[in-house]
PQR file of N, CA, C, O and H, with PARSE charges and radii, in Angstrom:
ATOM      1  N   MET A   1       0.844  -1.176   0.000 -0.4000 1.5000
ATOM      2  CA  MET A   1       0.000   0.000   0.000 -0.0000 2.0000
ATOM      3  C   MET A   1       0.892   1.243   0.000  0.5500 1.7000
ATOM      4  O   MET A   1       1.810   1.365   0.811 -0.5500 1.4000
ATOM      5  N   HIS A   2       0.609   2.149  -0.913 -0.4000 1.5000
ATOM      6  CA  HIS A   2       1.371   3.395  -1.023 -0.0000 2.0000
ATOM      7  C   HIS A   2       0.439   4.587  -0.848  0.5500 1.7000
ATOM      8  O   HIS A   2      -0.754   4.499  -1.139 -0.5500 1.4000
ATOM      9  H   HIS A   2      -0.137   2.051  -1.572  0.4000 1.0000
ATOM     10  N   GLN A   3       0.985   5.693  -0.373 -0.4000 1.5000
ATOM     11  CA  GLN A   3       0.203   6.899  -0.150 -0.0000 2.0000
ATOM     12  C   GLN A   3       0.799   8.070  -0.919  0.5500 1.7000
ATOM     13  O   GLN A   3       2.017   8.201  -1.039 -0.5500 1.4000
ATOM     14  H   GLN A   3       1.954   5.764  -0.137  0.4000 1.0000
ATOM     15  N   VAL A   4      -0.079   8.914  -1.434 -0.4000 1.5000
ATOM     16  CA  VAL A   4       0.335  10.203  -1.974 -0.0000 2.0000
ATOM     17  C   VAL A   4       0.065  11.197  -0.846  0.5500 1.7000
ATOM     18  O   VAL A   4      -1.059  11.301  -0.356 -0.5500 1.4000
ATOM     19  H   VAL A   4      -1.069   8.809  -1.336  0.4000 1.0000
ATOM     20  N   VAL A   5       1.104  11.925  -0.440 -0.4000 1.5000
ATOM     21  CA  VAL A   5       0.974  12.812   0.706 -0.0000 2.0000
ATOM     22  C   VAL A   5       1.445  14.221   0.367  0.5500 1.7000
ATOM     23  O   VAL A   5       2.191  14.435  -0.587 -0.5500 1.4000
ATOM     24  H   VAL A   5       2.017  11.841  -0.838  0.4000 1.0000
ATOM     25  N   LEU A   6       0.986  15.179   1.179 -0.4000 1.5000
ATOM     26  CA  LEU A   6       1.470  16.553   1.124 -0.0000 2.0000
ATOM     27  C   LEU A   6       2.255  16.770   2.410  0.5500 1.7000
ATOM     28  O   LEU A   6       1.682  16.794   3.500 -0.5500 1.4000
ATOM     29  H   LEU A   6       0.380  15.006   1.955  0.4000 1.0000
ATOM     30  N   GLU A   7       3.575  16.929   2.276 -0.4000 1.5000
ATOM     31  CA  GLU A   7       4.421  17.192   3.436 -0.0000 2.0000
ATOM     32  C   GLU A   7       4.287  18.671   3.767  0.5500 1.7000
ATOM     33  O   GLU A   7       4.661  19.525   2.963 -0.5500 1.4000
ATOM     34  H   GLU A   7       4.040  16.909   1.391  0.4000 1.0000
ATOM     35  N   ILE A   8       3.757  18.979   4.945 -0.4000 1.5000
ATOM     36  CA  ILE A   8       3.519  20.363   5.344 -0.0000 2.0000
ATOM     37  C   ILE A   8       4.859  21.038   5.637  0.5500 1.7000
ATOM     38  O   ILE A   8       5.662  20.524   6.416 -0.5500 1.4000
ATOM     39  H   ILE A   8       3.454  18.286   5.599  0.4000 1.0000
ATOM     40  N   SER A   9       5.097  22.204   5.002 -0.4000 1.5000
ATOM     41  CA  SER A   9       6.373  22.898   5.204 -0.0000 2.0000
ATOM     42  C   SER A   9       6.418  23.495   6.612  0.5500 1.7000
ATOM     43  O   SER A   9       5.408  23.971   7.131 -0.5500 1.4000
ATOM     44  H   SER A   9       4.445  22.621   4.369  0.4000 1.0000
ATOM     45  N   GLY A  10       7.607  23.462   7.220 -0.4000 1.5000
ATOM     46  CA  GLY A  10       7.796  23.986   8.562 -0.0000 2.0000
ATOM     47  C   GLY A  10       7.241  23.085   9.647  0.5500 1.7000
ATOM     48  O   GLY A  10       7.099  23.507  10.794 -0.5500 1.4000
ATOM     49  H   GLY A  10       8.427  23.075   6.799  0.4000 1.0000
ATOM     50  N   SER A  11       6.927  21.843   9.293 -0.4000 1.5000
ATOM     51  CA  SER A  11       6.332  20.908  10.246 -0.0000 2.0000
ATOM     52  C   SER A  11       6.710  19.482   9.855  0.5500 1.7000
ATOM     53  O   SER A  11       7.123  19.224   8.724 -0.5500 1.4000
ATOM     54  H   SER A  11       7.043  21.500   8.361  0.4000 1.0000
ATOM     55  N   ARG A  12       6.562  18.567  10.801 -0.4000 1.5000
ATOM     56  CA  ARG A  12       6.797  17.158  10.475 -0.0000 2.0000
ATOM     57  C   ARG A  12       5.505  16.481  10.043  0.5500 1.7000
ATOM     58  O   ARG A  12       5.509  15.292   9.723 -0.5500 1.4000
ATOM     59  H   ARG A  12       6.227  18.777  11.720  0.4000 1.0000
ATOM     60  N   LYS A  13       4.407  17.214  10.029 -0.4000 1.5000
ATOM     61  CA  LYS A  13       3.106  16.655   9.686 -0.0000 2.0000
ATOM     62  C   LYS A  13       2.987  16.403   8.191  0.5500 1.7000
ATOM     63  O   LYS A  13       3.590  17.100   7.374 -0.5500 1.4000
ATOM     64  H   LYS A  13       4.404  18.179  10.289  0.4000 1.0000
ATOM     65  N   VAL A  14       2.196  15.391   7.853 -0.4000 1.5000
ATOM     66  CA  VAL A  14       1.868  15.111   6.457 -0.0000 2.0000
ATOM     67  C   VAL A  14       0.359  14.951   6.345  0.5500 1.7000
ATOM     68  O   VAL A  14      -0.300  14.476   7.270 -0.5500 1.4000
ATOM     69  H   VAL A  14       1.706  14.826   8.516  0.4000 1.0000
ATOM     70  N   HIS A  15      -0.176  15.354   5.202 -0.4000 1.5000
ATOM     71  CA  HIS A  15      -1.594  15.187   4.907 -0.0000 2.0000
ATOM     72  C   HIS A  15      -1.713  14.104   3.841  0.5500 1.7000
ATOM     73  O   HIS A  15      -1.179  14.249   2.741 -0.5500 1.4000
ATOM     74  H   HIS A  15       0.360  15.740   4.450  0.4000 1.0000
ATOM     75  N   VAL A  16      -2.415  13.015   4.168 -0.4000 1.5000
ATOM     76  CA  VAL A  16      -2.598  11.921   3.208 -0.0000 2.0000
ATOM     77  C   VAL A  16      -3.678  12.335   2.212  0.5500 1.7000
ATOM     78  O   VAL A  16      -4.824  12.584   2.588 -0.5500 1.4000
ATOM     79  H   VAL A  16      -2.849  12.897   5.061  0.4000 1.0000
ATOM     80  N   ILE A  17      -3.299  12.404   0.945 -0.4000 1.5000
ATOM     81  CA  ILE A  17      -4.235  12.776  -0.111 -0.0000 2.0000
ATOM     82  C   ILE A  17      -4.992  11.546  -0.598  0.5500 1.7000
ATOM     83  O   ILE A  17      -6.211  11.588  -0.762 -0.5500 1.4000
ATOM     84  H   ILE A  17      -2.368  12.202   0.640  0.4000 1.0000
ATOM     85  N   SER A  18      -4.265  10.444  -0.830 -0.4000 1.5000
ATOM     86  CA  SER A  18      -4.902   9.215  -1.290 -0.0000 2.0000
ATOM     87  C   SER A  18      -4.027   8.014  -0.984  0.5500 1.7000
ATOM     88  O   SER A  18      -2.823   8.139  -0.760 -0.5500 1.4000
ATOM     89  H   SER A  18      -3.274  10.409  -0.697  0.4000 1.0000
ATOM     90  N   GLU A  19      -4.665   6.834  -0.981 -0.4000 1.5000
ATOM     91  CA  GLU A  19      -3.960   5.565  -0.773 -0.0000 2.0000
ATOM     92  C   GLU A  19      -4.191   4.676  -1.986  0.5500 1.7000
ATOM     93  O   GLU A  19      -5.286   4.644  -2.548 -0.5500 1.4000
ATOM     94  H   GLU A  19      -5.643   6.732  -1.164  0.4000 1.0000
ATOM     95  N   HIS A  20      -3.141   3.951  -2.385 -0.4000 1.5000
ATOM     96  CA  HIS A  20      -3.214   3.112  -3.584 -0.0000 2.0000
ATOM     97  C   HIS A  20      -2.586   1.751  -3.303  0.5500 1.7000
ATOM     98  O   HIS A  20      -1.656   1.636  -2.504 -0.5500 1.4000
ATOM     99  H   HIS A  20      -2.252   3.977  -1.929  0.4000 1.0000
ATOM    100  N   ALA A  21      -3.106   0.727  -3.967 -0.4000 1.5000
ATOM    101  CA  ALA A  21      -2.612  -0.631  -3.780 -0.0000 2.0000
ATOM    102  C   ALA A  21      -1.214  -0.817  -4.364  0.5500 1.7000
ATOM    103  O   ALA A  21      -0.413  -1.586  -3.832 -0.5500 1.4000
ATOM    104  H   ALA A  21      -3.861   0.820  -4.615  0.4000 1.0000
ATOM    105  N   THR A  22      -0.921  -0.113  -5.460 -0.4000 1.5000
ATOM    106  CA  THR A  22       0.388  -0.269  -6.102 -0.0000 2.0000
ATOM    107  C   THR A  22       1.101   1.078  -6.205  0.5500 1.7000
ATOM    108  O   THR A  22       0.475   2.136  -6.157 -0.5500 1.4000
ATOM    109  H   THR A  22      -1.572   0.511  -5.893  0.4000 1.0000
ATOM    110  N   LYS A  23       2.411   1.012  -6.346 -0.4000 1.5000
ATOM    111  CA  LYS A  23       3.199   2.230  -6.483 -0.0000 2.0000
ATOM    112  C   LYS A  23       2.881   2.927  -7.808  0.5500 1.7000
ATOM    113  O   LYS A  23       2.930   4.154  -7.891 -0.5500 1.4000
ATOM    114  H   LYS A  23       2.920   0.152  -6.385  0.4000 1.0000
ATOM    115  N   GLU A  24       2.556   2.151  -8.840 -0.4000 1.5000
ATOM    116  CA  GLU A  24       2.231   2.732 -10.140 -0.0000 2.0000
ATOM    117  C   GLU A  24       0.972   3.590 -10.060  0.5500 1.7000
ATOM    118  O   GLU A  24       0.924   4.676 -10.638 -0.5500 1.4000
ATOM    119  H   GLU A  24       2.516   1.154  -8.773  0.4000 1.0000
ATOM    120  N   ASP A  25      -0.056   3.105  -9.342 -0.4000 1.5000
ATOM    121  CA  ASP A  25      -1.286   3.879  -9.172 -0.0000 2.0000
ATOM    122  C   ASP A  25      -1.000   5.170  -8.402  0.5500 1.7000
ATOM    123  O   ASP A  25      -1.519   6.233  -8.742 -0.5500 1.4000
ATOM    124  H   ASP A  25      -0.017   2.223  -8.872  0.4000 1.0000
ATOM    125  N   ALA A  26      -0.174   5.065  -7.366 -0.4000 1.5000
ATOM    126  CA  ALA A  26       0.191   6.242  -6.580 -0.0000 2.0000
ATOM    127  C   ALA A  26       0.963   7.237  -7.444  0.5500 1.7000
ATOM    128  O   ALA A  26       0.766   8.447  -7.328 -0.5500 1.4000
ATOM    129  H   ALA A  26       0.248   4.202  -7.090  0.4000 1.0000
ATOM    130  N   LEU A  27       1.838   6.732  -8.306 -0.4000 1.5000
ATOM    131  CA  LEU A  27       2.614   7.594  -9.185 -0.0000 2.0000
ATOM    132  C   LEU A  27       1.706   8.334 -10.173  0.5500 1.7000
ATOM    133  O   LEU A  27       1.937   9.508 -10.464 -0.5500 1.4000
ATOM    134  H   LEU A  27       1.998   5.749  -8.400  0.4000 1.0000
ATOM    135  N   ASP A  28       0.677   7.656 -10.688 -0.4000 1.5000
ATOM    136  CA  ASP A  28      -0.276   8.305 -11.588 -0.0000 2.0000
ATOM    137  C   ASP A  28      -0.959   9.481 -10.902  0.5500 1.7000
ATOM    138  O   ASP A  28      -1.074  10.562 -11.480 -0.5500 1.4000
ATOM    139  H   ASP A  28       0.490   6.703 -10.451  0.4000 1.0000
ATOM    140  N   LYS A  29      -1.415   9.268  -9.663 -0.4000 1.5000
ATOM    141  CA  LYS A  29      -2.079  10.334  -8.900 -0.0000 2.0000
ATOM    142  C   LYS A  29      -1.101  11.479  -8.630  0.5500 1.7000
ATOM    143  O   LYS A  29      -1.462  12.650  -8.750 -0.5500 1.4000
ATOM    144  H   LYS A  29      -1.321   8.390  -9.193  0.4000 1.0000
ATOM    145  N   TYR A  30       0.125  11.140  -8.268 -0.4000 1.5000
ATOM    146  CA  TYR A  30       1.158  12.146  -7.993 -0.0000 2.0000
ATOM    147  C   TYR A  30       1.425  13.007  -9.227  0.5500 1.7000
ATOM    148  O   TYR A  30       1.517  14.231  -9.131 -0.5500 1.4000
ATOM    149  H   TYR A  30       0.418  10.189  -8.170  0.4000 1.0000
ATOM    150  N   ILE A  31       1.547  12.359 -10.383 -0.4000 1.5000
ATOM    151  CA  ILE A  31       1.815  13.088 -11.631 -0.0000 2.0000
ATOM    152  C   ILE A  31       0.658  14.031 -11.948  0.5500 1.7000
ATOM    153  O   ILE A  31       0.892  15.156 -12.391 -0.5500 1.4000
ATOM    154  H   ILE A  31       1.472  11.365 -10.460  0.4000 1.0000
ATOM    155  N   LYS A  32      -0.581  13.600 -11.733 -0.4000 1.5000
ATOM    156  CA  LYS A  32      -1.739  14.468 -11.984 -0.0000 2.0000
ATOM    157  C   LYS A  32      -1.709  15.683 -11.068  0.5500 1.7000
ATOM    158  O   LYS A  32      -2.005  16.793 -11.510 -0.5500 1.4000
ATOM    159  H   LYS A  32      -0.771  12.687 -11.373  0.4000 1.0000
ATOM    160  N   LEU A  33      -1.355  15.492  -9.800 -0.4000 1.5000
ATOM    161  CA  LEU A  33      -1.273  16.612  -8.869 -0.0000 2.0000
ATOM    162  C   LEU A  33      -0.181  17.598  -9.276  0.5500 1.7000
ATOM    163  O   LEU A  33      -0.382  18.811  -9.233 -0.5500 1.4000
ATOM    164  H   LEU A  33      -1.115  14.590  -9.441  0.4000 1.0000
ATOM    165  N   VAL A  34       0.977  17.067  -9.670 -0.4000 1.5000
ATOM    166  CA  VAL A  34       2.089  17.928 -10.075 -0.0000 2.0000
ATOM    167  C   VAL A  34       1.729  18.715 -11.337  0.5500 1.7000
ATOM    168  O   VAL A  34       2.008  19.910 -11.425 -0.5500 1.4000
ATOM    169  H   VAL A  34       1.140  16.081  -9.705  0.4000 1.0000
ATOM    170  N   GLU A  35       1.114  18.049 -12.306 -0.4000 1.5000
ATOM    171  CA  GLU A  35       0.712  18.739 -13.534 -0.0000 2.0000
ATOM    172  C   GLU A  35      -0.321  19.828 -13.244  0.5500 1.7000
ATOM    173  O   GLU A  35      -0.283  20.893 -13.861 -0.5500 1.4000
ATOM    174  H   GLU A  35       0.887  17.078 -12.234  0.4000 1.0000
ATOM    175  N   ALA A  36      -1.243  19.572 -12.314 -0.4000 1.5000
ATOM    176  CA  ALA A  36      -2.251  20.565 -11.944 -0.0000 2.0000
ATOM    177  C   ALA A  36      -1.613  21.754 -11.224  0.5500 1.7000
ATOM    178  O   ALA A  36      -2.188  22.842 -11.177 -0.5500 1.4000
ATOM    179  H   ALA A  36      -1.274  18.707 -11.813  0.4000 1.0000
ATOM    180  N   ASN A  37      -0.420  21.536 -10.665 -0.4000 1.5000
ATOM    181  CA  ASN A  37       0.299  22.600  -9.951 -0.0000 2.0000
ATOM    182  C   ASN A  37       1.392  23.199 -10.834  0.5500 1.7000
ATOM    183  O   ASN A  37       2.471  23.532 -10.345 -0.5500 1.4000
ATOM    184  H   ASN A  37       0.047  20.653 -10.704  0.4000 1.0000
ATOM    185  N   LYS A  38       1.123  23.333 -12.102 -0.4000 1.5000
ATOM    186  CA  LYS A  38       2.048  23.939 -13.073 -0.0000 2.0000
ATOM    187  C   LYS A  38       3.381  23.193 -13.166  0.5500 1.7000
ATOM    188  O   LYS A  38       4.422  23.812 -13.388 -0.5500 1.4000
ATOM    189  H   LYS A  38       0.246  23.063 -12.499  0.4000 1.0000
ATOM    190  N   GLY A  39       3.354  21.877 -13.000 -0.4000 1.5000
ATOM    191  CA  GLY A  39       4.553  21.066 -13.179 -0.0000 2.0000
ATOM    192  C   GLY A  39       5.508  21.044 -12.003  0.5500 1.7000
ATOM    193  O   GLY A  39       6.638  20.574 -12.138 -0.5500 1.4000
ATOM    194  H   GLY A  39       2.508  21.375 -12.820  0.4000 1.0000
ATOM    195  N   SER A  40       5.081  21.541 -10.849 -0.4000 1.5000
ATOM    196  CA  SER A  40       5.966  21.581  -9.691 -0.0000 2.0000
ATOM    197  C   SER A  40       5.372  20.790  -8.533  0.5500 1.7000
ATOM    198  O   SER A  40       4.182  20.923  -8.247 -0.5500 1.4000
ATOM    199  H   SER A  40       4.164  21.923 -10.739  0.4000 1.0000
ATOM    200  N   PRO A  41       6.191  19.954  -7.849 -0.5600 1.5000
ATOM    201  CA  PRO A  41       5.687  19.234  -6.680  0.2800 2.0000
ATOM    202  C   PRO A  41       5.616  20.121  -5.432  0.5500 1.7000
ATOM    203  O   PRO A  41       5.075  19.702  -4.408 -0.5500 1.4000
ATOM    204  N   ILE A  42       6.155  21.335  -5.511 -0.4000 1.5000
ATOM    205  CA  ILE A  42       6.184  22.229  -4.356 -0.0000 2.0000
ATOM    206  C   ILE A  42       4.995  23.183  -4.426  0.5500 1.7000
ATOM    207  O   ILE A  42       4.783  23.847  -5.441 -0.5500 1.4000
ATOM    208  H   ILE A  42       6.594  21.675  -6.342  0.4000 1.0000
ATOM    209  N   THR A  43       4.223  23.249  -3.347 -0.4000 1.5000
ATOM    210  CA  THR A  43       3.062  24.125  -3.274 -0.0000 2.0000
ATOM    211  C   THR A  43       3.311  25.196  -2.215  0.5500 1.7000
ATOM    212  O   THR A  43       4.368  25.222  -1.584 -0.5500 1.4000
ATOM    213  H   THR A  43       4.394  22.709  -2.522  0.4000 1.0000
ATOM    214  N   THR A  44       2.332  26.075  -2.025 -0.4000 1.5000
ATOM    215  CA  THR A  44       2.467  27.106  -0.997 -0.0000 2.0000
ATOM    216  C   THR A  44       2.408  26.506   0.404  0.5500 1.7000
ATOM    217  O   THR A  44       2.930  27.093   1.352 -0.5500 1.4000
ATOM    218  H   THR A  44       1.473  26.054  -2.537  0.4000 1.0000
ATOM    219  N   LYS A  45       1.778  25.341   0.542 -0.4000 1.5000
ATOM    220  CA  LYS A  45       1.651  24.708   1.865 -0.0000 2.0000
ATOM    221  C   LYS A  45       2.700  23.641   2.140  0.5500 1.7000
ATOM    222  O   LYS A  45       2.911  23.268   3.294 -0.5500 1.4000
ATOM    223  H   LYS A  45       1.354  24.864  -0.227  0.4000 1.0000
ATOM    224  N   GLY A  46       3.360  23.144   1.101 -0.4000 1.5000
ATOM    225  CA  GLY A  46       4.338  22.082   1.297 -0.0000 2.0000
ATOM    226  C   GLY A  46       4.758  21.443  -0.002  0.5500 1.7000
ATOM    227  O   GLY A  46       4.882  22.112  -1.028 -0.5500 1.4000
ATOM    228  H   GLY A  46       3.189  23.446   0.164  0.4000 1.0000
ATOM    229  N   LYS A  47       4.982  20.103   0.050 -0.4000 1.5000
ATOM    230  CA  LYS A  47       5.498  19.387  -1.113 -0.0000 2.0000
ATOM    231  C   LYS A  47       4.794  18.042  -1.240  0.5500 1.7000
ATOM    232  O   LYS A  47       4.599  17.332  -0.253 -0.5500 1.4000
ATOM    233  H   LYS A  47       4.881  19.560   0.884  0.4000 1.0000
ATOM    234  N   TYR A  48       4.412  17.700  -2.483 -0.4000 1.5000
ATOM    235  CA  TYR A  48       3.815  16.394  -2.739 -0.0000 2.0000
ATOM    236  C   TYR A  48       4.897  15.325  -2.765  0.5500 1.7000
ATOM    237  O   TYR A  48       6.009  15.567  -3.234 -0.5500 1.4000
ATOM    238  H   TYR A  48       4.570  18.276  -3.285  0.4000 1.0000
ATOM    239  N   SER A  49       4.563  14.135  -2.256 -0.4000 1.5000
ATOM    240  CA  SER A  49       5.480  13.005  -2.351 -0.0000 2.0000
ATOM    241  C   SER A  49       4.705  11.699  -2.241  0.5500 1.7000
ATOM    242  O   SER A  49       3.515  11.683  -1.926 -0.5500 1.4000
ATOM    243  H   SER A  49       3.659  13.938  -1.875  0.4000 1.0000
ATOM    244  N   ILE A  50       5.412  10.602  -2.509 -0.4000 1.5000
ATOM    245  CA  ILE A  50       4.847   9.256  -2.406 -0.0000 2.0000
ATOM    246  C   ILE A  50       5.612   8.527  -1.315  0.5500 1.7000
ATOM    247  O   ILE A  50       6.834   8.643  -1.214 -0.5500 1.4000
ATOM    248  H   ILE A  50       6.379  10.614  -2.765  0.4000 1.0000
ATOM    249  N   ARG A  51       4.886   7.778  -0.503 -0.4000 1.5000
ATOM    250  CA  ARG A  51       5.556   6.983   0.527 -0.0000 2.0000
ATOM    251  C   ARG A  51       4.836   5.654   0.697  0.5500 1.7000
ATOM    252  O   ARG A  51       3.662   5.509   0.356 -0.5500 1.4000
ATOM    253  H   ARG A  51       3.893   7.684  -0.585  0.4000 1.0000
ATOM    254  N   LYS A  52       5.571   4.691   1.233 -0.4000 1.5000
ATOM    255  CA  LYS A  52       4.957   3.411   1.578 -0.0000 2.0000
ATOM    256  C   LYS A  52       4.152   3.621   2.854  0.5500 1.7000
ATOM    257  O   LYS A  52       4.625   4.282   3.779 -0.5500 1.4000
ATOM    258  H   LYS A  52       6.524   4.809   1.510  0.4000 1.0000
ATOM    259  N   LYS A  53       2.959   3.076   2.918 -0.4000 1.5000
ATOM    260  CA  LYS A  53       2.092   3.276   4.076 -0.0000 2.0000
ATOM    261  C   LYS A  53       2.760   2.709   5.328  0.5500 1.7000
ATOM    262  O   LYS A  53       3.165   1.547   5.339 -0.5500 1.4000
ATOM    263  H   LYS A  53       2.575   2.539   2.167  0.4000 1.0000
ATOM    264  N   PRO A  54       2.877   3.519   6.380 -0.5600 1.5000
ATOM    265  CA  PRO A  54       3.479   3.018   7.626  0.2800 2.0000
ATOM    266  C   PRO A  54       2.635   1.894   8.213  0.5500 1.7000
ATOM    267  O   PRO A  54       1.408   1.910   8.107 -0.5500 1.4000
ATOM    268  N   GLU A  55       3.280   0.941   8.819 -0.4000 1.5000
ATOM    269  CA  GLU A  55       2.577  -0.200   9.416 -0.0000 2.0000
ATOM    270  C   GLU A  55       1.915   0.200  10.717  0.5500 1.7000
ATOM    271  O   GLU A  55       1.275  -0.629  11.365 -0.5500 1.4000
ATOM    272  H   GLU A  55       4.276   0.928   8.905  0.4000 1.0000
TER
END
């Protein structure tokens, strides 16, 4: 299980945007978010990333 998350800048907190069964599905969602943000993974609130779901 993989998650697409927004890492909040200036904090250790993350906001889970979505969860996916495979890394490929998570990558598709991540790419759509980056493209919607003018091609940048960095937003005003933080940075998009993919991570393996913590146990």
